[in-house]
C-alpha positions as CSV (number, residue, x, y, z in Angstrom):
1,M,-56.8,11.5,-17.4
2,I,-54.6,8.5,-16.6
3,R,-53.9,7.7,-12.9
4,L,-51.3,5.1,-11.8
5,A,-51.9,2.6,-9.0
6,N,-50.1,-0.4,-7.7
7,A,-51.4,-3.5,-5.9
8,P,-50.8,-5.8,-2.9
9,V,-50.0,-8.7,-5.4
10,S,-46.8,-6.8,-6.3
11,F,-45.7,-7.5,-2.7
12,G,-46.8,-11.1,-2.7
13,V,-50.2,-10.5,-1.1
14,F,-53.0,-12.1,-2.9
15,E,-55.6,-14.9,-2.5
16,L,-53.1,-17.7,-2.9
17,T,-50.7,-16.4,-0.2
18,E,-53.3,-14.8,2.1
19,G,-52.6,-15.4,5.8
20,S,-48.8,-15.9,5.4
21,E,-47.0,-14.3,8.4
22,E,-43.9,-13.7,6.2
23,L,-45.7,-11.1,4.0
24,P,-46.0,-7.4,4.7
25,G,-49.1,-6.1,6.3
26,P,-51.5,-3.4,5.0
27,E,-49.7,-0.4,6.5
28,Q,-46.4,-1.5,5.1
29,V,-47.8,-2.1,1.6
30,L,-49.7,1.2,1.6
31,D,-46.6,3.1,2.8
32,A,-44.5,1.5,0.0
33,V,-47.1,2.3,-2.7
34,A,-47.5,5.9,-1.6
35,G,-43.8,6.3,-1.1
36,A,-43.1,5.2,-4.6
37,G,-45.4,7.9,-6.0
38,Y,-48.5,6.0,-7.0
39,A,-51.9,7.7,-6.8
40,G,-53.9,4.6,-5.9
41,I,-53.9,1.0,-4.9
42,D,-55.8,-2.1,-5.8
43,L,-57.8,-3.8,-3.0
44,G,-56.0,-7.1,-2.7
45,P,-57.7,-9.9,-0.7
46,L,-61.1,-8.7,0.7
47,G,-60.5,-7.0,4.0
48,F,-56.7,-6.8,3.7
49,L,-56.6,-3.0,3.5
50,G,-59.5,-2.8,6.0
51,R,-63.1,-1.8,5.7
52,G,-65.2,1.3,6.4
53,D,-63.6,4.0,8.4
54,V,-60.3,2.0,8.7
55,L,-60.0,1.7,5.0
56,R,-60.9,5.4,4.4
57,G,-58.5,6.6,7.0
58,R,-55.6,4.5,5.7
59,L,-56.1,5.8,2.2
60,R,-56.6,9.4,3.2
61,E,-53.5,9.4,5.4
62,R,-51.4,8.5,2.3
63,G,-53.3,10.4,-0.4
64,L,-54.2,7.2,-2.1
65,A,-57.5,6.2,-3.9
66,L,-58.8,2.8,-4.3
67,A,-58.4,1.8,-8.0
68,G,-60.3,-1.5,-8.0
69,G,-60.2,-5.0,-6.8
70,W,-60.4,-8.6,-8.0
71,V,-63.5,-10.7,-7.5
72,Q,-63.4,-14.2,-8.9
73,L,-66.7,-15.8,-9.9
74,R,-67.6,-19.4,-10.8
75,L,-69.5,-18.2,-13.9
76,T,-70.2,-21.6,-15.4
77,D,-71.2,-23.2,-12.1
78,P,-74.7,-22.0,-11.1
79,D,-74.4,-23.3,-7.5
80,G,-70.9,-21.8,-7.0
81,L,-72.0,-18.6,-8.6
82,E,-74.7,-18.0,-6.0
83,E,-72.0,-18.2,-3.2
84,D,-69.6,-16.0,-5.2
85,L,-72.2,-13.3,-5.8
86,R,-72.5,-12.9,-2.0
87,V,-68.8,-12.3,-1.9
88,L,-69.2,-9.8,-4.7
89,D,-71.9,-8.0,-2.6
90,A,-69.4,-7.7,0.3
91,A,-66.7,-6.4,-2.0
92,L,-69.1,-3.8,-3.4
93,T,-69.7,-2.5,0.1
94,V,-65.9,-2.1,0.5
95,F,-65.6,-0.3,-2.8
96,A,-68.4,2.1,-1.8
97,D,-66.7,2.7,1.5
98,A,-63.7,4.0,-0.4
99,L,-65.5,6.3,-2.8
100,D,-65.4,9.4,-0.6
101,A,-61.6,9.0,-0.2
102,A,-61.0,9.3,-3.9
103,D,-60.5,13.0,-4.0
104,G,-61.3,13.4,-7.7
105,A,-59.7,10.1,-8.8
106,P,-61.6,7.7,-11.0
107,P,-63.9,5.5,-9.0
108,P,-62.7,1.9,-8.2
109,R,-63.5,-0.8,-10.8
110,P,-64.9,-4.0,-9.5
111,T,-62.7,-6.3,-11.4
112,L,-64.6,-9.4,-12.3
113,A,-63.0,-12.7,-13.5
114,D,-64.0,-16.2,-14.3
115,A,-62.8,-19.0,-12.0
116,G,-62.2,-21.5,-14.8
117,S,-62.1,-25.2,-13.9
118,P,-59.6,-27.7,-12.4
119,A,-58.6,-28.7,-15.9
120,R,-57.9,-25.2,-17.0
121,A,-56.1,-24.4,-13.8
122,A,-53.7,-27.3,-14.5
123,N,-53.0,-26.2,-18.0
124,P,-51.9,-22.5,-18.4
125,G,-52.2,-21.5,-22.1
126,A,-54.8,-24.1,-22.9
127,G,-56.9,-21.3,-24.6
128,R,-54.3,-21.2,-27.3
129,D,-54.5,-24.8,-28.7
130,R,-56.4,-27.2,-26.4
131,P,-60.0,-27.1,-27.9
132,E,-61.0,-30.0,-25.7
133,L,-60.7,-27.6,-22.7
134,W,-62.6,-24.7,-24.3
135,L,-66.2,-23.8,-23.4
136,D,-68.9,-25.1,-25.7
137,D,-71.9,-22.9,-26.7
138,A,-73.9,-24.0,-23.6
139,G,-71.0,-23.1,-21.4
140,W,-70.7,-19.6,-23.0
141,D,-74.4,-19.1,-22.4
142,R,-73.9,-19.9,-18.7
143,L,-70.9,-17.7,-18.5
144,A,-72.6,-14.7,-20.2
145,E,-75.7,-15.1,-18.1
146,G,-73.7,-15.3,-14.8
147,L,-71.5,-12.3,-15.8
148,G,-74.6,-10.3,-16.6
149,R,-76.0,-10.9,-13.1
150,A,-72.7,-9.8,-11.6
151,T,-72.5,-6.7,-13.8
152,D,-76.1,-5.7,-12.8
153,R,-75.2,-6.0,-9.1
154,C,-72.2,-3.6,-9.6
155,R,-74.2,-1.1,-11.5
156,A,-77.0,-1.2,-9.0
157,R,-74.4,0.1,-6.4
158,G,-73.3,2.9,-8.7
159,L,-70.1,1.1,-9.8
160,E,-69.1,0.3,-13.3
161,P,-67.3,-3.1,-13.4
162,T,-64.6,-4.4,-15.7
163,F,-63.8,-8.0,-16.7
164,H,-60.3,-9.4,-16.3
165,H,-59.2,-12.1,-18.8
166,H,-56.9,-14.4,-16.8
167,A,-54.7,-17.4,-17.4
168,C,-56.1,-20.8,-16.5
169,T,-59.7,-19.6,-16.9
170,F,-62.2,-19.9,-19.7
171,V,-61.4,-16.4,-20.8
172,E,-57.6,-16.6,-21.5
173,A,-56.8,-16.5,-25.2
174,P,-57.7,-13.7,-27.7
175,H,-60.4,-15.8,-29.3
176,E,-62.0,-16.3,-25.9
177,I,-61.8,-12.6,-25.1
178,D,-63.5,-12.0,-28.4
179,R,-66.3,-14.4,-27.5
180,L,-66.8,-12.7,-24.1
181,L,-67.0,-9.2,-25.7
182,E,-69.5,-10.4,-28.3
183,R,-71.9,-11.9,-25.7
184,T,-71.7,-9.2,-22.9
185,D,-71.6,-5.4,-22.5
186,V,-69.0,-5.3,-19.7
187,G,-65.8,-3.3,-20.1
188,L,-62.5,-5.1,-20.5
189,C,-59.6,-4.9,-18.0
190,L,-56.6,-5.5,-20.3
191,D,-53.9,-7.3,-18.5
192,T,-50.7,-7.2,-20.6
193,G,-49.0,-10.1,-18.8
194,H,-51.9,-12.5,-18.9
195,L,-52.4,-11.6,-22.5
196,L,-48.9,-12.8,-23.3
197,L,-49.6,-16.1,-21.6
198,G,-52.8,-16.4,-23.6
199,G,-50.9,-15.9,-26.9
200,G,-52.0,-12.3,-27.5
201,D,-50.2,-9.0,-28.3
202,A,-51.1,-6.0,-26.1
203,A,-50.6,-3.4,-28.8
204,V,-52.9,-5.3,-31.2
205,A,-55.4,-5.7,-28.4
206,L,-55.7,-1.9,-28.1
207,K,-56.6,-1.6,-31.7
208,E,-59.1,-4.5,-31.7
209,W,-60.7,-3.9,-28.3
210,G,-59.9,-0.3,-27.5
211,D,-63.5,0.8,-27.4
212,R,-64.3,-1.7,-24.6
213,I,-61.2,-1.3,-22.5
214,N,-62.0,0.6,-19.3
215,H,-59.2,-0.6,-17.0
216,I,-55.5,-1.6,-17.4
217,H,-53.3,-4.0,-15.5
218,L,-49.8,-3.3,-16.7
219,K,-47.3,-6.0,-16.1
220,D,-44.2,-7.3,-18.0
221,A,-43.5,-11.0,-18.4
222,R,-40.8,-13.3,-19.6
223,V,-42.3,-15.4,-22.4
224,E,-39.6,-18.1,-22.1
225,V,-40.7,-18.7,-18.5
226,L,-44.4,-18.7,-19.5
227,D,-43.8,-21.2,-22.3
228,G,-41.8,-23.4,-20.0
229,V,-44.8,-23.6,-17.6
230,V,-47.1,-24.4,-20.5
231,A,-44.8,-27.1,-21.8
232,D,-44.5,-28.7,-18.3
233,R,-48.2,-28.3,-17.7
234,A,-47.1,-27.1,-14.3
235,G,-50.2,-25.1,-13.3
236,M,-50.7,-21.4,-12.7
237,E,-48.9,-21.4,-9.4
238,A,-45.7,-22.2,-11.2
239,V,-46.1,-19.0,-13.3
240,W,-45.7,-17.0,-10.1
241,R,-43.1,-19.2,-8.4
242,R,-40.9,-19.2,-11.4
243,G,-40.9,-15.4,-11.6
244,A,-42.6,-15.0,-15.0
245,F,-43.7,-11.5,-14.1
246,C,-40.8,-9.1,-13.9
247,R,-40.0,-5.4,-13.6
248,L,-41.2,-3.2,-16.5
249,G,-38.7,-3.3,-19.4
250,E,-37.1,-6.5,-18.3
251,G,-39.5,-8.9,-20.1
252,D,-41.1,-9.3,-23.5
253,L,-43.7,-6.6,-23.3
254,D,-42.9,-3.7,-25.6
255,V,-43.8,-1.2,-22.9
256,G,-43.2,1.9,-25.0
257,R,-45.3,0.6,-27.9
258,F,-48.1,-0.3,-25.6
259,L,-48.2,3.0,-23.9
260,D,-48.1,4.9,-27.2
261,G,-51.0,2.8,-28.3
262,L,-52.9,3.5,-25.1
263,L,-52.5,7.2,-25.5
264,A,-53.5,6.9,-29.2
265,I,-56.9,5.5,-28.3
266,G,-57.4,8.3,-25.7
267,Y,-57.5,6.0,-22.7
268,S,-58.5,7.7,-19.5
269,G,-58.7,5.9,-16.1
270,W,-56.5,3.7,-13.9
271,I,-53.4,1.9,-14.9
272,V,-52.7,-0.6,-12.2
273,V,-49.0,-1.6,-12.2
274,E,-48.7,-5.2,-11.1
275,Q,-45.7,-7.5,-10.7
276,D,-47.4,-10.7,-9.4
277,R,-45.0,-12.6,-7.2
278,I,-44.7,-15.3,-4.6
279,P,-41.6,-14.3,-2.6
280,G,-38.9,-16.9,-2.1
281,P,-36.6,-17.5,0.8
282,G,-33.7,-16.1,-1.1
283,D,-35.3,-12.8,-2.0
284,P,-33.3,-9.8,-0.6
285,P,-35.1,-7.6,1.9
286,G,-36.9,-4.7,0.3
287,R,-36.9,-6.2,-3.2
288,A,-40.7,-5.6,-3.8
289,E,-40.5,-2.0,-2.7
290,A,-37.4,-1.4,-4.9
291,D,-39.1,-3.1,-7.9
292,Q,-42.2,-0.9,-7.6
293,R,-40.1,2.3,-7.3
294,H,-38.3,1.1,-10.5
295,N,-41.6,0.6,-12.2
296,R,-43.0,4.0,-11.2
297,E,-39.8,5.7,-12.4
298,A,-39.9,3.8,-15.7
299,L,-43.4,5.2,-16.4
300,R,-42.4,8.7,-15.2
301,R,-39.6,8.7,-17.8
302,R,-42.2,8.1,-20.4
303,G,-44.3,11.0,-19.3
304,I,-46.9,9.1,-17.2
């Protein structure tokens, strides 16, 4: 069964913007997500939605389940990884806190991701055609070993993780995703927007990686904006600030083709609708809420 969730990042709340007083708080985000008709929500920055009884209470009040949550890991940096694994342990406790609020929903997916490097962060799309910025065999060995440690930690807590390929990291382009899947047994979180930036096609990805996909981040994106950021070597923050991610149906993702493909492979689990954004001073009030209602209705019209 497919369940739909949304995420704090759709309202501008994520690690890059954490602490901004101009952004909505947890109650406002939760109310907006529930009011738009979603069944779940992603975690957002660790602690944003609360912990323990506070988290469980907030979810239950709105009939929401926790769908998953992002944990970035310095997989190729042994010292940095040790620190990040402690953050993962804290996140796993939060996921476990939310399990009994799920009410029959799929359990939350710890959503693991590589942290990349300063050079990759400065060059979105480098996975396409910048081999000097790709991992060598030794780097892939470190990444796979580090991810294996993180995966084991999740499974020891009774949670099955997923891996999120992401722009500006060492797992960005399709050939890098292939390499990851060859070297690990973790499931794949297919992110349709980030795959566009990496030079991939989401419908093709379903055919090639369908048996490994255990989580979906559904977002639309404007390729022209993405290509402009790549050409300018403007860095990942520019992707968000230039509004590359847009409402479903207003970008270059063939949403209908993707959803047909998803149903064809018998996908069951969470689809987390995301519209990553950094709000600007000219944004009209209520824009994020209106956008997520639009996205929910667009999927409802397609029978999801």
